[in-house]
N, C-alpha and C positions, 0 to 999 in steps of 0.2 A: 303229162296229164293221164288220168285214168279213163278207160272207156266208159261210156254211159252204163249205168246199172238198171236195176229193176224199176226204180222210181221214174227215171227218164223214159224207159220203155213204156210204162203205163201212161205217162203224160202224153207221149207221142201217139199212142194208140187212141187215147181219148180225143185227140185232135184230128184223128182220122188218117194218120200215117199208115199206108198200106203194109209196109214192111213190119211195123210194130204190131199191127192188128194180126197179121199172119203169124208172127212169132208167138203171140198169146194164144192164138187158135191152136197152133201146133203143140204148145205146152199144155193147153187144156185137154186136148185129145190124148196126149200121153198120160196125163194125170188120170183121165177117165178110164183108160185101159188098165193102168196100174191099180186103180181103186177096184175095178171089176175083178181083177185077179185076186186081190186081197180079200174081197168079199166072198169069193168062191172058196178060198183056202181057209178062212177064219170064221165064216158064217157071221159076218158083221151086221149090226143093225144100222150103223151109220158110219160114214167116212167124213171126218171133220177136217176141213181144209183151212189151215191157218198160215200165218207168216205174213210179212209185209207185202210181198208181191201179190199173194192171193187176196188179201184184204184190200189192197189198193186197186187191183184190177177188177174185183167184183165179178160181174157177169161176163166181162171180156174173157175171163179164164174159166169161170164156173159153168157157163152155158155150154161151151164145147166139151168140158169135162163131163157134164151130165149127159150130153148126147152120146159121147163115146161110151160112157158107162152103160147106158141103156142098150147100145148095140152089142156090147161084149158080155153083159151079165145075162147068161143064158139059162141058168138054173133059177127056179122060182124063188128059193130062199135068198139068193144073191140079188135078184132083181128087186126085191123089196127093200134093199139097203138104200138109205138116203145119202146123197152127197150134199153136205151143207157147209156154209161158212162158219168159222169159229166165232162164237158169240163173244169171246173175250178178246177178239182182235189179235193184235200182234203179241199180246202177252200170254196167249193161250198155252203155248209150249212151256213157258217158264212156270206158270201157275200149275199146269198139269204135272210137271216134274216135281215141284214142291209138294203137291198133294200126294203123289206116289211115295215119296220119301217119308212123309209123315204117316202114311197108312201102316198101322201096326202089323198087319199080316205079311208085309213085305220086308220087315226087319228080321235079321238073323237073330234067333234066340231073344226076340223082343228088344234088341239093343241096336241102336243106329250105328254104334261104333264097331260092330262085329264085321 
């Protein structure tokens, strides 16, 4: 058998399992630190958090991510960056990738086959 994955972790955390809650807290904090670093480097307006784990966990991961982001985003332009859930849910990455490929300015010589 396979070890439990993200779905089981989120379900356990929602039932109040302390280990699962702690795991999501730690993951959220790491996400927030990484988001703050990216906001500083890239002067982002928003960090959109998507994927099955983030969508399923919701505030169990986003609340600690936002708190860690607030602690680590030291420059004013970075602190204004929002950490938000993906509005497209678990399909956000696929839809974004498709949109990027279809955007003409990203095609080589205007040709998708180049």
